[in-house]
N, C-alpha and C positions, 0 to 999 in steps of 0.2 A: 505493499497499501502505498503511495506516496505519501512525504510529507505533508504535503500543504490538506490533502485531504486531512489527515491526521491530527493537523491544525484545527481546522476548519471544526473537524469534530469536537474535538476540545474545546474550542471556544463556546461552539452550541451548549455544553455539556455544562460551563462555567457560568453562560448566561442564566440558563434555568436554572442551577446552583444558586444564583443570588437572586433573581424570582422569588425562588420558592424562600428562600431563607427572610426577605425581604416583606413577603407576603404571609407567612408561616410564622416564623419566628417573632416579627417584630410589630406584626398586626395581627393578632388573633382578636382584639377586641375595637371596636372604633372609637378613640381619643384624640384630644388635639395632642399636636405632636410639638412636644416643646422646643426653645431653641437652642438647648443643651442638647437633646436628642438628634435635630436634626445637623447640628452642628459635626459632632460623632459618626453619625450616619455621611456627610460632606469630606469628614476627614476620612474617614475610612475610603468611599471612594476615590478619592485623591493618592493616599497611600498606594490603592491597588493600580491606578494608571500609572503612579511612578515605580511601582513594581514592574509591569509589562514595560516600559521603556527602559530599564533596566537588563532586563532579558531580552531587547534587539539587541542593547549594544554589549552584552555577554557574547550570546547566544543566537544573533538573528538571522546569520548565515543557515543555520540548520532549517529554517524555514521551506529552504526551497533545495535543500539538500544539496549544500556549493562545499567539494573538496577539494577542486583546482580550477586554476588559474581561467582555465578554458571555459567552465560552467558558470564560473564568478563575471566573465566579461558576456556568456550570451544571456546572463541574467536583467544584468546593468539594463545589456540592449534593449531586451522583452516588451522593460516593465520602465523603459526610458525614464533613468534616474540620471539627474544632472550631476555627475559626479565625472571624477577624469580617475582611472587606471593607471598604476605605476606595472607596466610591461615587465615582466620577470621578476616583481615583487609579491608576492600573491601574499604573503600575512600582512605588511602594510594595505596592499587594497584589498584585504577582507576586512582590515580596522575601518579604511574608507567607507566602505560597504555597510558593516555594521552601525559605525554612527553615522552615517547619511538616513539607515532607517528608523534611528531612533529619534532623529531630530527632524525627522517625517512626522511618525505619530506624534511627538509631544508637540510641534504645532498646530497642527488636528484639533490636538486632545484642547489645547488652551483655546484656540478660534470658538469653537464648538462651546466649549464654558463658558468664555464670554458672552455669544450668542444666546444662549440660553437664558442669562441675564434680564432679556429684553419679554422674553416668555413669561416674567412671574408678574411681570405688570396686566399685561393680556389677563393672564389667568387671575389675579386680582380682582380685572374688572369683571370676568367674568361669573366668577363665584359671589361677588359682592350683586351684581345683574338676577341672579336667580336667585340670591338668598341663601346660599349653602350652608349648612349648617358647619363649622370648623374642624369638630370630629368627625367629619364625612369627605374633608379633602382629600386625605389620601387615597380612598378608594376611587374616588368622582374622577381623580388624576390617575390613579392607572388604567381603569377601566374604560374612562370618556375619554381620555387625550390620548 
C-alpha cells in the first residue's frame, strides 16, 4: 500500500477520533462553554497543528516515500514546489523539501485560523437573530454550520 493512502487513512481516523472526543467526551450535556474551556480546547488544537508541523519538518519525506534524489526531484516537479534542489546533495535537498512542506502547512494553517475570526462575528449575528440559547451554541455549530 502506498504511503499516501496510509497517510490519508490515518488522517481520516484521526479526524474521526477528534470529533468523537469533542462530541462524546467534552459535550455529554448541553452547557455554556466557559472561556477557560474554550481556551484549553483552542490551545490543544493549536498544539496538535504545531505537532504536525514538526512531524513534516522531521519526517515529511515519508509522505511520498522519498528515498533517493530522483524520487525527490520527481515529487517536487509533480507538486510544483517552489524550491531549488541541490543536485548531488540528497540530504541537503531533502532538508529543503521538508522545511518547505512545514512552511506550506504552517502558512495555510495561520491563514485559515485568521480567516476563521471573521466567522465568529457572523455566527454571533446569526445566533442573536435566532435567539439561540448559549448552552446550545456548540450543538448548533457542529450540526448546522
